[in-house]
GUNUFI-773945 format. One line per 2 residues: their letters; for each residue x, y, z of N, C-alpha, C, O. Coordinates in Angstrom, 3 decimals, decimal comma. Each point is the difference from the previous one (the first is absolute). Example, Ala and Ser with C-alpha at 12.3 -4.5 7.8 and 13.67 -1.06 7.14 Angstrom:
BEGIN
as) 13,190/-5,690/7,800/-0,890/1,190/0,000/0,900/1,200/0,000/1,036/-0,019/0,665  -1,386/1,069/-1,385/0,820/1,190/0,060/-0,770/1,090/0,730/0,509/1,108/0,169
//
This chain:
BEGIN
xx) 0,868/-1,160/0,008/-0,864/1,097/0,002/0,776/1,237/-0,059/0,820/0,128/0,909  -0,892/0,817/-1,776/0,829/1,142/-0,073/-0,695/1,124/0,901/-1,210/0,217/0,055
xx) 2,139/0,401/0,586/-0,432/1,096/0,873/-0,246/1,264/-0,809/0,827/0,391/-0,824  -1,960/0,239/1,063/-0,298/1,141/-0,674/0,729/1,121/0,562/0,034/0,143/1,222
xx) 0,491/0,578/-1,922/0,699/1,176/0,551/-0,427/1,249/-0,603/-0,162/-0,056/-1,219  -0,057/1,156/1,776/-0,283/1,212/-0,543/1,238/0,764/-0,306/0,956/-0,014/0,776
xx) -0,954/0,704/-1,933/1,187/0,694/-0,341/0,209/1,212/1,056/-0,940/0,688/0,397  2,072/-0,537/-0,055/0,254/0,996/0,888/0,389/1,275/-0,702/1,028/0,046/-0,676
xx) -1,848/1,018/0,824/0,166/1,260/-0,640/0,383/0,938/1,119/-0,659/0,083/1,036  1,670/0,571/-1,263/0,394/1,102/0,860/-0,855/1,162/-0,116/0,067/0,733/-0,987
xx) -0,941/-0,507/2,035/-0,955/1,085/-0,133/0,592/1,236/0,745/0,256/0,011/1,204  -0,069/1,020/-2,059/0,564/1,202/0,484/-1,169/0,816/0,538/-1,069/-0,007/-0,610
xx) 1,223/0,678/1,681/-1,131/0,872/0,537/-0,314/1,089/-1,017/0,908/0,565/-0,609  -2,208/-0,265/0,424/-0,392/0,921/-0,873/0,029/1,425/0,614/-0,702/0,281/0,971
xx) 1,484/0,558/-1,531/0,032/1,335/0,611/-0,557/1,066/-0,973/0,016/-0,128/-1,224  -0,430/1,024/1,788/-0,447/1,275/-0,774/1,154/1,031/-0,079/0,756/0,196/0,951
xx) -0,670/0,398/-2,038/0,921/1,091/-0,119/-0,232/1,102/1,179/-1,128/0,327/0,369  2,211/0,154/0,123/-0,238/0,829/1,125/-0,748/1,183/-0,402/0,301/0,629/-1,014
xx) -1,356/-0,278/1,848/-0,818/1,146/-0,156/-1,225/-0,334/-0,828/-0,812/0,911/-0,169  0,574/-2,084/-0,364/-1,275/-0,294/-0,705/-0,902/-0,694/1,033/0,412/-0,828/0,813
xx) -1,572/1,210/-0,915/-1,070/-0,569/0,836/-0,941/-0,907/-0,802/-0,559/0,486/-0,983  0,363/-1,614/1,280/-0,774/-1,016/-0,825/-1,467/0,534/-0,065/-0,660/-0,201/-1,019
xx) 0,147/0,860/2,056/-1,359/0,387/0,002/-0,153/1,098/1,017/0,394/-0,150/1,157  -0,987/1,294/-1,601/-0,168/1,205/0,888/-1,420/-0,148/0,631/-1,042/-0,004/-0,656
xx) 1,129/-0,114/1,962/-1,250/-0,285/0,738/-0,845/1,236/0,282/-1,153/-0,066/0,427  1,836/1,256/-0,709/-0,762/1,296/0,152/-0,960/0,248/-1,252/-0,886/0,853/0,026
xx) 1,117/-1,597/-1,021/-0,946/0,216/-1,278/-0,644/-1,260/-0,258/0,615/-1,047/0,203  -1,790/1,050/-0,629/-0,802/-1,122/-0,555/0,729/-0,676/-1,165/0,734/0,684/-0,713
xx) -0,889/-1,928/0,494/0,606/-0,523/-1,237/-0,514/0,387/-1,244/-1,200/0,272/-0,020  1,841/-0,184/-1,027/-0,398/0,376/-1,344/-0,546/-1,225/-0,778/0,838/-0,770/-0,470
xx) -1,980/0,544/0,310/-0,641/-1,109/-0,831/-0,661/0,506/-1,204/-0,948/0,785/-0,003  1,561/-1,330/-1,085/-0,508/0,509/-1,324/-1,451/-0,289/-0,136/-0,429/-1,119/0,282
xx) -0,360/2,090/-0,708/-1,391/-0,168/-0,337/-0,912/0,156/1,171/-1,213/-0,166/-0,129  1,834/0,519/1,413/-0,793/0,101/1,216/0,076/1,387/0,500/1,093/0,533/0,189
xx) -2,235/0,088/0,037/-0,035/1,370/0,596/-0,798/-0,094/1,368/-1,217/-0,184/0,008  1,882/0,305/1,011/-0,601/-0,047/1,373/-0,989/1,177/0,105/0,103/1,066/-0,607
xx) -1,067/-1,416/1,461/-1,013/0,912/0,347/0,433/1,039/1,020/0,868/-0,340/0,803  -1,363/1,545/-0,742/0,434/0,947/1,044/-0,302/-0,602/1,390/-1,020/-0,661/0,193
xx) 1,882/0,894/0,715/-0,164/-0,581/1,369/-1,086/0,849/0,741/0,089/1,227/-0,030  -1,066/-1,821/0,665/-1,098/0,827/0,652/0,577/0,291/1,358/0,781/-0,732/0,609
xx) -1,282/1,948/-0,189/0,291/0,492/1,204/-0,632/-0,937/1,227/-1,172/-0,376/-0,016  2,046/0,074/1,004/-0,498/-0,934/0,981/-0,927/0,697/0,867/0,295/1,115/0,429
xx) -1,577/-1,772/-0,086/-0,875/0,643/0,850/0,237/-0,333/1,453/0,423/-1,102/0,350  -0,688/2,021/0,433/0,040/-0,210/1,592/-1,355/-0,778/0,311/-0,896/-0,214/-0,815
xx) 0,922/-0,147/2,088/-1,258/-0,634/0,447/-1,108/0,824/0,063/-1,118/-0,431/-0,286  1,341/1,728/0,678/-1,072/1,064/0,000/-0,637/0,214/-1,316/-1,216/-0,032/-0,191
xx) 2,131/0,256/-0,712/-0,463/0,303/-1,395/-0,806/-1,076/-0,661/-0,987/0,187/-0,712  1,534/-1,355/1,039/-0,760/-1,344/-0,567/-1,374/-0,110/0,676/-0,991/-0,327/-0,654
xx) 0,936/0,599/1,956/-1,268/-0,064/0,705/-0,944/0,977/-0,505/-1,170/-0,325/-0,202  1,609/1,540/-0,023/-0,911/1,076/-0,545/-0,463/-0,327/-1,384/-1,171/0,200/-0,324
xx) 2,092/-0,718/-0,539/-0,331/-0,274/-1,480/-1,079/-1,255/0,127/-1,018/0,067/-0,689  1,193/-1,046/1,434/-0,909/-1,009/0,091/-1,445/0,404/0,577/-1,064/-0,391/-0,480
xx) 1,184/1,125/1,440/-1,167/0,579/0,593/-0,894/0,880/-0,913/-1,224/0,051/0,130  1,918/0,629/-1,051/-0,695/0,821/-1,039/-0,455/-0,995/-1,080/-1,090/0,241/-0,518
xx) 1,709/-1,228/0,141/-0,393/-0,989/-0,945/-1,413/-0,684/0,519/-0,998/-0,016/-0,721  1,021/-0,494/1,927/-1,249/-0,608/0,543/-0,153/0,386/1,358/0,578/-0,660/0,864
xx) -1,367/1,763/-0,515/-0,148/0,443/1,339/-0,854/-0,848/0,850/-0,007/0,207/1,213  -0,755/-1,194/-1,758/-0,920/-0,921/0,899/0,837/-1,080/0,741/-0,440/-0,538/1,016
xx) 1,567/0,254/-1,503/0,788/-1,035/0,809/0,475/0,548/1,339/-0,135/-0,730/0,982  0,701/1,989/-0,830/0,455/0,479/1,260/-1,333/0,214/0,878/0,020/-0,235/1,208
xx) -1,132/0,672/-1,837/-1,253/0,220/0,819/-0,348/-1,290/0,577/-0,173/-0,049/1,217  0,042/-1,032/-1,941/-0,330/-1,374/0,444/0,982/-0,459/1,089/-0,431/-0,616/0,975
xx) 1,781/0,905/-1,114/0,790/-0,398/1,043/-0,109/0,611/1,221/0,204/-0,620/1,044  -0,537/1,893/-1,079/-0,087/0,856/1,237/-1,342/-0,543/0,586/-0,073/-0,210/1,210
xx) -0,980/-0,022/-2,027/-1,371/-0,371/0,657/0,281/-1,361/0,622/-0,489/-0,208/1,110  1,182/-0,699/-1,661/0,302/-1,308/0,610/0,728/0,094/1,260/-0,348/-0,636/0,995
xx) 1,453/1,498/-1,024/0,688/0,129/1,264/-0,800/0,600/1,046/0,061/-0,440/1,148  -0,897/1,533/-1,499/-0,859/0,714/1,078/-0,987/-1,001/0,582/-0,283/0,003/1,198
xx) -0,260/-0,902/-2,115/-1,091/-0,873/0,664/0,681/-1,037/0,864/-0,556/-0,391/1,026  1,701/-0,055/-1,388/0,725/-1,071/0,727/0,356/0,595/1,282/-0,168/-0,662/1,024
xx) 0,682/1,942/-0,970/0,489/0,556/1,223/-1,181/0,288/1,005/0,072/-0,259/1,201  -1,155/0,817/-1,815/-1,094/0,317/0,955/-0,844/-1,327/0,413/-0,670/-0,072/1,030
xx) 0,793/-0,884/-1,914/-0,624/-1,374/0,421/0,763/-0,648/0,958/-0,611/-0,559/0,911  1,932/0,515/-0,930/0,817/-0,638/1,067/-0,156/0,887/1,362/-0,064/-0,534/1,108
xx) 0,015/1,853/-1,296/-0,196/0,681/1,291/-1,419/-0,217/0,680/-0,159/-0,057/1,220  -0,851/-0,058/-2,166/-1,343/-0,362/0,584/0,021/-1,383/0,636/-0,585/-0,215/1,062
xx) 1,247/-0,699/-1,705/0,053/-1,302/0,543/0,689/-0,011/1,252/-0,421/-0,725/0,902  1,601/1,563/-0,710/0,671/0,031/1,139/-0,721/0,563/1,223/0,273/-0,413/1,128
xx) -1,258/1,425/-1,364/-0,897/0,604/0,852/-1,148/-0,854/0,466/-0,655/0,230/1,017  0,440/-1,365/-1,951/-1,083/-0,884/0,403/-1,225/0,394/-0,675/-1,033/-0,534/0,404
xx) 0,948/1,447/-1,445/-1,069/0,314/-0,838/-0,228/-1,070/-1,163/0,372/0,300/-1,135  -0,838/-1,264/1,323/-0,041/-1,150/-0,966/-0,767/0,285/-1,331/0,378/-0,333/-1,123
xx) -1,502/0,994/1,439/-0,867/0,423/-1,165/0,655/0,966/-0,918/-0,006/-0,157/-1,221  0,592/1,192/1,845/0,779/0,991/-0,780/1,191/-0,615/-0,706/0,311/0,306/-1,150
xx) 0,389/-1,254/1,947/1,154/-0,514/-0,606/-0,353/-0,893/-1,234/0,738/0,024/-0,985  -1,941/-0,873/1,024/-0,389/-0,808/-1,020/-0,344/0,950/-1,363/0,315/-0,320/-1,146
xx) -0,985/1,479/1,503/-0,264/0,807/-1,199/1,231/0,659/-0,473/0,036/0,276/-1,199  0,879/-0,007/1,861/1,255/0,720/-0,534/0,669/-1,150/-0,770/0,500/0,291/-1,086
xx) -0,431/-1,540/1,508/0,742/-1,141/-0,719/-0,748/-0,203/-1,395/0,635/-0,297/-1,012  -1,891/0,457/1,013/-0,755/-0,177/-1,243/0,360/1,222/-0,872/0,236/-0,211/-1,189
xx) -0,173/1,433/1,656/0,477/1,161/-0,672/1,445/-0,165/-0,484/0,355/0,535/-1,050  0,410/-1,202/1,732/1,385/-0,340/-0,393/-0,046/-0,827/-1,252/0,698/0,301/-0,969
xx) -1,520/-1,359/0,965/-0,073/-0,907/-1,063/-0,514/0,904/-1,335/0,430/-0,220/-1,132  -1,226/1,068/1,385/-0,690/0,745/-1,072/1,153/0,805/-0,674/0,185/-0,001/-1,217
xx) 0,585/0,698/2,128/1,070/0,817/-0,386/1,061/-0,756/-0,820/0,546/0,489/-0,989  -0,305/-1,676/1,457/1,039/-0,911/-0,693/-0,509/-0,319/-1,351/0,743/0,072/-0,980
xx) -2,059/-0,444/0,887/-0,536/-0,261/-1,306/0,112/1,186/-0,931/0,330/-0,139/-1,177  -0,628/1,377/1,757/-0,036/1,181/-0,825/1,577/0,190/-0,526/0,183/0,405/-1,148
xx) 0,823/-0,677/1,924/1,402/0,185/-0,308/0,336/-0,949/-1,021/0,685/0,355/-0,959  -1,133/-1,612/1,088/0,383/-0,889/-1,125/-0,641/0,349/-1,259/0,639/-0,133/-1,043
xx) -1,887/0,584/1,031/-0,689/0,430/-1,174/0,658/1,163/-0,661/0,032/0,080/-1,228  0,533/0,892/2,066/0,608/1,220/-0,500/1,382/-0,503/-0,670/0,400/0,555/-1,024
xx) 0,254/-1,512/1,559/1,346/-0,443/-0,548/-0,440/-0,612/-1,372/0,560/0,385/-1,026  -1,481/-1,263/0,986/-0,324/-0,651/-1,216/-0,508/0,960/-1,106/0,252/-0,218/-1,185
xx) -0,992/1,314/1,614/-0,464/0,995/-1,012/1,296/0,801/-0,478/0,140/0,332/-1,177  0,680/-0,082/2,044/1,261/0,799/-0,247/0,775/-0,787/-1,094/0,416/0,531/-1,030
xx) -0,262/-1,829/1,338/0,855/-0,907/-0,962/-0,695/0,027/-1,371/0,718/0,174/-0,984  -1,929/-0,316/0,834/-0,692/-0,057/-1,155/-0,029/1,501/-0,810/0,078/0,140/-1,221
xx) -0,197/0,822/2,120/0,138/1,397/-0,508/1,297/0,286/-0,681/0,118/0,578/-1,080  0,933/-1,090/1,898/1,458/0,314/-0,477/0,285/-0,880/-1,334/0,717/0,457/-0,891
xx) -1,301/-1,717/0,799/0,282/-0,835/-1,125/-0,863/0,494/-1,282/0,336/-0,332/-1,136  -1,361/1,068/1,367/-0,672/0,532/-1,140/0,387/1,434/-0,455/-0,369/0,494/-1,065
xx) 1,120/0,095/1,951/0,481/1,380/-0,269/1,078/-0,161/-1,205/0,857/-0,883/0,032  -0,968/1,761/-1,035/0,933/-0,050/-1,108/1,379/0,413/0,504/0,153/0,917/0,806
xx) 0,859/-1,649/-1,328/1,406/0,370/0,304/0,413/1,226/-0,694/-0,340/0,331/-1,136  1,248/0,422/2,084/0,366/1,313/-0,529/1,244/-0,189/-0,831/0,519/0,964/-0,563
//
């Protein structure tokens, strides 16, 4: 059986000429036939919240209604007012349904809106 041997090739380290940089990380790569889109300004949390609230104002209203009914319902439950607590929990369910409906309506309205 003959032993397979790989030819030994002296591999010299690949060096770049002094001063030449293979890739400049401060600039995007140049790709033929490709033009990148302009970079959008990053939104802060507050700007995004205001934009989303203006697009669909019923979602924050529903969220606030849900949180309010839950808070007052738990307070009434803690005070022993069972009738009021039950009514507020039912109101919370209604507010949650309103919020879900508002989200679904907003998604459909956004999908049907023509792109700019």
